[in-house]
N, C-alpha and C positions, 0 to 999 in steps of 0.2 A: 308700410303698414301704419295705421293710426292706432296708437296704444294709449289706453287710459291707465293712470296710476292712482290708486285709491288706497291711501295709507291710514292706519289707525290701530288702536289697541284692540279693537273688536272684543270688548270685555263686557258682555258677550256680543257676538255678531247677531244682528236682528234684521227684521224685514225691511226696515228703512235703508239699511246698508245695501241689501240686494236690489231693492227698487231703484236706488240712486244709480247703481251700476247699470241696470237695465235701461234706465232713462238716458244715461250717458252714452251707452252703445247706440241707442236709437237716434238720439238727437245729434250726436257727433259722428255718426257712421264709423264707430270704432271697430277695429278688427279683433282687438283683445282688450280686456281690462284686467290689470294685475291688482289683486288685493295684497297689499304689503303690510304684513303684521309687524307692528313696531314693538319695541321694548316698552314695558310699563314704566312711566316716569317714577322716579324715586319717591316723589311726594304721595304717590297713590299705591296703597297696598291692596292687592286683589286676592280673592280666594282662588282665582284661576291662575295656574302657572303659564309660562310662555308656551309650553307644549300643549296645554289645555286650550289656550286661545287659538293656537295654530290649528289644532284638530277641529275645534268648533267652527272656525272660519272655512275650513275645507268642507265640512258638512253643510254649512249654510249656503255655499255657492255651488254645490254639486248639480243643481238644476238650472243654474244661470248660464245661458249660452255665452261663450267667449270669455268666461271668467276663469282665472287661474290664481292660485294663492302662492305668494313668495315668502320665504323665510329669510331673505337677504339681510334684513336689519337685525333679526334675532341672532344670526350667526356672526355679525360684525362685533369685534371686540371694542369695548369702550362705548362712548356716546355715539349714537348714530343720528346723523342729520339727513334731512330730506335731500339736500343737494348731493350728498355722497351717493345715495341710492340712485338718483337721477343720472349722475355721471357714470356710475357703474352700468346702468341699463343702456345709456346712450352709447357706451363703448361696445356693448353686446349687440345693439341694434342701431348702427350708425346712420342708416338711411331712413329711419322711421321717425314719425312725428309723435311727440308725447304730449298728453293732456293730463295735467295734474288736477285731480278732483279733490276739492276741500269743502268744508262746511263754512258757513257764515262766521262761526265763532273763531275758526282759524284764520279766516280772512281779516278779521278785525285786528289780529296780532301779526299779520304777515310781514310787516316791515321790521319785526323783531327777529325774524328767522335768519339763520346763518345764510349768507350769500343770497338773499332774497332777490336782488337785482339780476344775478346770474340765473337763478331759477326762472325768472320771467323771460330771460333772453333765450332759454333753450326749451321751454315748454309753453303751452297755452294753459293758462290758469282757468279752471272751471269751478265756479263757486255755486254751491247749492245753498239757497237761502230758505229759511223757515218763515221769513216775514216778507216784506215788500221787496220787489226787485230794486236794483241800485238806486239808492237815495243817500242823502247825507247820514241817515240813521244806520245804514248797512255798510256802505262802501267806505273803505279806507281810502284816503286820497292817493291812489296809484294811477298815474297817467300812462296807460299802456293800451295798445290796440289788441293785445292778446289776452284779455281778461273777459270771460263770459259769465253771465249769471243765468242760473236755471232755478225756477221755483220748486222747492221741495214740498210736496203735499202732505207728507207724513211727519208729524211733529212727535217723534219718539226719541227718547234718550236711553242710552245704556244704563245711566244712573237710575232712572225710573224702573227699568227692567230688573236691575239688581235688587232694588228695594222691594219690588213686587215679588220676586223670588224669595227673598228673605222673609217677607211677611206672609207668604203663601197665598197671595191674591193676584197673581199675574194672569193676564189674558194670554192663554197659550198661543193664540194666533199671531202674537208678536215675534215668535221665534219659529224657525224651521223645526218640524217635529223631531228630526234627528238631533238637532242642537239641544232641544229641551230634554230628550232622552239622555243625552250625554251628561248634561248638567245634573239631572236627577240621579243617574247612575254613580256619579262621582261626588254627589252631595256638595256641589259648588253653590256659593252665594246663600247658603242656608243660615 
């Protein structure tokens, strides 16, 4: 199989996340795309708990064909690194090809990731960019044949969504209706 790995805090998950997954499935002929909900970094305090973010992500992808939500990083004790998740999934799916889906912001810092070279050796890196396709402005100097760039047409950030929810001026079309209902029911980001 061809499996996409799309990790993030998903705080909250929004339509750009689901559209990226759909585009990755189409462009890369993926058989599955795993949404891997990560632990929130210590530097970032959220109104949403790990359980809330996991539940919202499940709601957000319920209509996305081939999408599954994994809580592997939330269950891992201590710090969780992407390479740990990839190695765990490679052990479970030894004959499959993995495509690590990241955003342009993460690509800029990719060489600071733990075991980034090993990550490149066992996955194809798929970078969704909000700006121009690979140029000196976007690309970090990684000389690898297994890095792909795909233009992301929706320039939406979870930070802006949280702010819109807090200020009560959010365009509801940016979230799956069930995610928005979940947020309102639990008074998240208020």
